[in-house]
C-alpha positions in Angstrom: 278.7 159.3 66.7 276.5 158.0 69.6 278.4 159.3 72.6 276.3 158.0 75.5 274.0 155.0 76.3 271.9 154.7 79.4 270.8 157.4 81.8 273.3 159.9 83.3 272.8 161.6 86.6 273.5 165.3 85.9 270.8 166.7 83.6 268.2 166.1 86.3 270.0 168.3 88.7 269.3 171.6 86.8 265.7 172.8 86.6 264.9 174.8 84.6 267.9 174.8 82.3 268.8 177.8 80.1 267.6 177.3 76.6 269.2 178.9 73.5 267.8 179.3 69.9 268.9 177.7 66.7 270.8 179.9 64.4 268.9 181.5 61.5 270.5 184.0 59.1 274.0 185.3 58.7 276.2 186.5 61.6 279.8 187.7 62.0 282.1 187.2 65.0 285.7 187.3 66.2 285.7 183.7 67.2 283.3 180.8 66.4 283.4 178.0 69.0 282.0 174.7 67.6 280.8 172.6 70.5 278.9 173.6 73.6 280.6 171.3 76.1 283.2 172.0 78.8 286.0 173.2 76.5 283.6 175.4 74.4 282.0 176.9 77.5 285.3 177.7 79.2 286.6 179.3 76.0 283.5 181.3 75.5 283.7 182.6 79.1 287.3 183.7 78.8 287.0 185.2 75.4 283.9 187.1 76.3 285.7 188.5 79.4 288.4 189.8 77.0 285.8 191.7 75.0 285.8 189.4 72.0 282.6 188.6 70.2 282.3 184.8 70.6 279.6 182.6 69.1 279.0 179.1 70.3 277.1 176.5 68.3 276.2 172.9 69.3 274.3 170.4 67.2 272.6 169.1 70.4 271.4 171.0 73.4 274.4 172.5 75.2 276.0 170.2 77.7 274.4 167.1 76.2 277.6 165.7 74.7 280.4 164.0 76.6 280.4 166.6 79.4 277.1 165.0 80.5 278.8 161.7 81.0 281.8 163.1 83.1 282.2 162.1 86.7 283.2 165.6 87.6 286.5 164.8 89.4 289.0 167.7 89.2 292.6 166.8 90.0 296.1 168.0 89.2 297.3 164.4 89.1 296.9 162.5 85.9 296.4 159.1 84.4 300.1 159.4 83.5 302.2 160.0 86.6 304.7 162.9 86.8 307.5 160.3 86.9 306.3 158.8 83.6 305.7 162.2 82.0 309.4 163.1 82.8 310.5 159.8 81.2 308.5 160.4 78.1 308.9 164.1 77.5 311.9 165.1 79.6 312.1 167.0 82.9 311.2 170.4 81.7 308.1 169.5 79.7 306.9 166.8 82.1 307.1 169.1 85.1 305.5 172.0 83.2 302.5 169.8 82.3 301.9 169.0 86.0 302.4 172.7 86.9 299.8 173.7 84.2 297.3 171.1 85.7 297.8 172.6 89.2 297.4 176.1 87.8 294.3 175.1 86.0 292.8 173.8 89.2 293.2 177.3 90.7 291.9 178.9 87.5 288.8 176.7 87.6 288.2 177.7 91.3 288.6 181.4 90.4 286.4 181.2 87.4 283.7 179.3 89.2 283.6 181.9 92.0 282.3 184.4 89.4 279.3 182.3 88.3 275.7 182.9 89.1 274.6 179.2 88.9 276.0 177.0 91.6 277.9 174.1 89.8 278.3 172.2 93.0 282.0 172.8 93.2 283.5 171.4 96.4 287.2 171.3 97.3 288.4 167.8 97.9 291.4 165.7 98.7 292.3 162.6 96.6 293.4 159.1 97.6 295.3 157.3 94.8 295.6 153.7 95.9 298.0 150.9 95.0 295.7 148.2 93.8 298.3 145.5 94.5 301.7 145.0 96.2 303.3 145.2 92.7 302.3 148.9 92.5 303.7 150.0 95.9 307.1 150.9 94.4 305.4 152.9 91.6 303.6 155.1 94.2 306.7 155.5 96.3 308.7 156.7 93.4 305.8 159.1 92.3 305.6 160.4 95.9 309.3 161.4 95.9 309.0 162.9 92.4 306.0 165.0 93.3 307.7 166.1 96.5 310.9 167.0 94.6 308.9 169.4 92.5 307.0 171.0 95.4 303.6 169.3 94.9 301.6 168.8 98.0 301.4 165.0 98.6 301.5 162.5 101.4 302.4 158.8 101.2 299.9 156.8 103.3 300.7 153.3 104.6 298.3 150.4 104.8 297.7 151.1 108.4 296.9 154.8 107.8 294.5 154.0 105.0 292.6 151.4 107.1 292.5 153.9 110.0 290.6 156.4 107.9 288.6 154.2 105.5 286.7 150.9 105.8 289.1 149.2 103.3 292.8 148.5 103.1 295.3 149.0 100.3 299.1 148.4 100.3 299.7 152.2 100.1 298.3 155.4 98.6 299.1 158.9 97.6 297.0 161.5 99.5 296.9 164.9 97.7 295.2 168.2 98.4 294.0 170.9 96.1 291.5 168.8 94.1 287.8 169.2 93.8 284.5 167.8 92.6 281.9 169.5 90.4 278.6 168.9 88.6 279.8 169.0 85.0 276.4 169.7 83.5 275.6 172.6 85.8 279.1 174.0 85.3 278.7 174.0 81.5 275.4 175.8 81.7 276.7 178.3 84.3 279.7 179.1 82.2 277.6 179.7 79.0 275.1 181.8 80.9 277.9 184.0 82.2 279.5 184.2 78.8 276.2 185.2 77.2 275.8 188.0 79.7 279.2 189.3 78.5 278.1 189.3 74.9 278.7 185.8 73.7 275.9 184.3 71.5 274.9 180.7 72.0 273.0 178.6 69.6 271.7 175.1 70.2 270.5 172.5 67.7 272.8 174.2 65.2 275.0 171.7 63.3 278.1 172.7 61.4 277.5 171.3 58.0 280.9 172.3 56.6 283.5 175.1 56.7 285.3 177.1 54.0 288.8 178.2 55.1 289.9 181.5 53.7 293.0 183.5 54.2 291.4 185.9 56.7 288.1 184.3 57.5 286.4 181.0 58.1 282.8 180.6 56.7 280.8 178.1 58.6 277.5 176.7 57.1 274.7 175.5 59.3 271.2 174.2 58.2 269.6 177.7 58.5 272.4 180.1 58.5 276.1 181.0 58.1 278.8 182.3 60.4 281.8 184.4 59.3 284.5 184.1 61.9 288.0 185.5 62.0 289.0 182.4 64.0 287.4 179.1 65.0 287.8 176.8 68.0 286.8 173.2 67.4 285.7 171.9 70.8 283.9 168.9 69.5 285.3 166.4 71.9 285.6 162.8 70.8 283.6 163.6 67.6 286.7 165.5 66.4 287.9 162.1 65.2 285.1 162.2 62.6 286.4 165.6 61.4 290.1 164.7 61.3 291.8 161.6 62.5 294.6 162.0 65.1 297.0 159.1 65.0 298.0 159.8 68.6 294.4 159.4 69.8 292.2 156.4 70.4 288.6 155.9 71.6 287.1 153.4 74.0 284.0 152.9 76.1 283.9 153.8 79.7 281.1 153.0 82.3 279.6 154.8 85.3 276.9 154.5 87.9 275.3 156.7 90.5 273.8 155.1 93.5 270.6 156.0 95.2 271.1 158.6 98.0 272.6 157.0 101.1 271.8 158.1 104.7 275.3 157.8 106.1 278.6 158.4 104.4 280.6 159.2 107.5 282.9 156.2 106.9 284.2 158.0 103.8 287.0 160.2 105.1 286.8 163.8 103.9 284.6 162.6 101.0 287.9 162.2 99.2 288.1 161.4 95.5 289.3 157.8 95.2 291.1 156.2 92.3 293.4 153.2 91.8 296.5 152.2 89.9 294.8 149.1 88.4 293.9 149.3 84.7 291.2 149.5 83.5 290.4 152.4 85.8 288.2 152.7 88.9 287.2 156.2 90.1 284.8 156.9 93.0 283.4 160.1 94.5 280.3 161.3 96.5 277.7 163.9 95.6 276.1 166.7 97.7 272.9 164.7 97.9 274.6 161.6 99.4 275.1 159.4 96.3 278.2 157.5 95.3 279.4 157.9 91.7 281.8 155.4 90.3 283.3 154.9 86.9 285.9 153.3 84.8 286.3 149.7 83.4 287.3 151.1 80.0 287.2 148.7 77.1 286.8 148.6 73.3 283.6 150.2 72.1 281.0 147.4 71.8 278.7 147.2 68.8 275.8 149.6 69.0 273.2 146.9 69.8 275.4 145.7 72.8 276.2 149.1 74.4 273.1 149.3 76.6 273.6 145.7 77.8 277.3 146.3 78.6 276.3 149.4 80.5 274.0 147.3 82.7 276.5 144.5 83.3 279.4 146.9 83.9 277.2 148.9 86.2 276.7 145.8 88.4 280.4 145.3 88.5 281.0 148.9 89.6 278.4 148.5 92.3 280.2 145.5 93.6 283.5 147.4 93.6 281.8 150.2 95.6 280.6 147.6 98.1 284.1 146.1 98.4 285.3 149.5 99.5 282.3 150.7 101.5 280.0 147.9 102.7 277.1 150.1 103.2 273.4 149.1 103.6 270.9 150.0 100.8 273.5 150.3 98.0 271.6 150.3 94.8 272.1 151.7 91.3 269.9 154.7 90.4 271.7 155.7 87.1 274.0 153.7 84.8 275.6 154.8 81.6 278.2 153.9 79.0 280.1 156.6 77.1 282.7 157.0 74.5 286.0 158.1 76.1 289.1 159.3 74.3 292.8 159.1 75.3 296.1 159.7 73.7 299.0 157.3 73.5 301.5 159.6 75.1 299.2 160.9 77.9 299.0 164.6 76.9 295.9 166.2 75.5 295.8 167.8 72.0 295.5 171.6 71.9 296.3 174.1 69.1 296.3 174.6 65.4 296.4 172.1 62.6 298.2 172.8 59.3 295.1 171.7 57.2 292.7 174.1 59.0 293.8 177.7 58.6 292.7 180.2 61.3 291.4 177.3 63.5 292.4 175.7 66.8 291.4 172.4 68.4 290.6 171.5 71.9 290.9 167.7 72.4 291.1 167.2 76.2 291.5 163.5 75.9 292.2 161.5 79.1 290.8 161.3 82.6 291.4 164.9 83.4 289.2 166.4 80.7 287.9 169.4 82.5 291.3 170.4 83.8 292.7 170.0 80.2 289.8 172.2 78.9 290.8 174.9 81.3 294.4 174.7 80.1 293.2 174.8 76.5 290.8 177.7 77.0 293.6 179.8 78.8 296.2 179.1 76.1 293.8 179.8 73.2 292.4 182.9 74.7 296.0 184.2 74.9 296.8 183.2 71.3 293.6 184.6 69.9 294.0 187.9 71.7 297.6 188.3 70.5 299.4 187.2 73.6 302.3 184.7 73.1 301.9 181.5 75.0 304.7 179.0 74.6 302.8 176.3 76.5 300.8 175.5 73.4 303.8 173.7 71.9 303.5 171.0 74.6 300.2 169.9 73.2 300.9 170.2 69.5 298.6 168.1 67.3 301.7 167.2 65.2 304.1 166.5 68.1 306.8 163.8 67.8 307.3 163.1 71.5 311.1 163.7 71.6 312.1 164.5 75.2 313.4 168.0 75.7 316.9 168.4 77.2 317.0 168.6 81.0 
């Protein structure tokens, strides 16, 4: 699967990067992690800290999959509002999901504080704007729901928005406790830290196939084999080529990064900005003065059209930036299109699958992929080390979406 078309911003921000060998020969481990992106890196970090021998393999260079296309927005809020989660899953499960996202934000902050390589993690606030008058009631209801369950949120009026930003919206939710990060630097920093704790990392090492035994999984690669007690598949959207999840679907999403700008003082608190309109629009700034924007999700174009669509959608995103921030010298420096996965019910997919013994899957599908990866890494680290974690049931790959009793 071709995950990305165009040029992404992040790889050029890490020089030199850490390089890892390709696997040759036969090795044994407690846990094999297939995929060296965000989910795999977080899992390797947590497992290594627990003293388990973890091995990470990636068919590309690590961090060169979908993590490289991420915009790096970290938020406890989700594409699916808490109100909607409660309607779909019931109060207990809906609220627990949001609590886990908030907890994951703190876990990410704590984990990042231990890293040697600066991943450009910066605490931020978020502004979730009503795109039209029709969405005002939706945000008002969500405000009261979040407040009812002790989430830190403010409801901003049109006047308050226009007093802090050079644009106006009917209303907005203003939340604290969010952050931005450089996803490529974060993946490399996590894997570097994990390797210092004993994890082994192999690049350009493709899983050809696995044999699933009663007590061990045997993974074949082009130049070696890995015997693992347990396996984590953290293969992102390419998981759909391994097994098809009926609750998941793939689209294309688009993003741009502008050239560095001299003055972003009109951007209050450098808040993360997103909107209720669908397809999505997300915007953030970077430490070197760029604006990064993304969204406009649509069906995946034919391969020969993807680069063209990236260019056209990039121009649309630049116009949307200018509509919000009419700054001089706005120009695209990087533009890319990427495969993006979501689930029909709004929850990620995390846990075992009946057809894959001794294996677990991390499918952090949705706009909060890094936060979902943190949730998944925490849950699976518990399960693999023998600690019961009842939260895994929320994200079952075979769930039926029946609301739990209040």
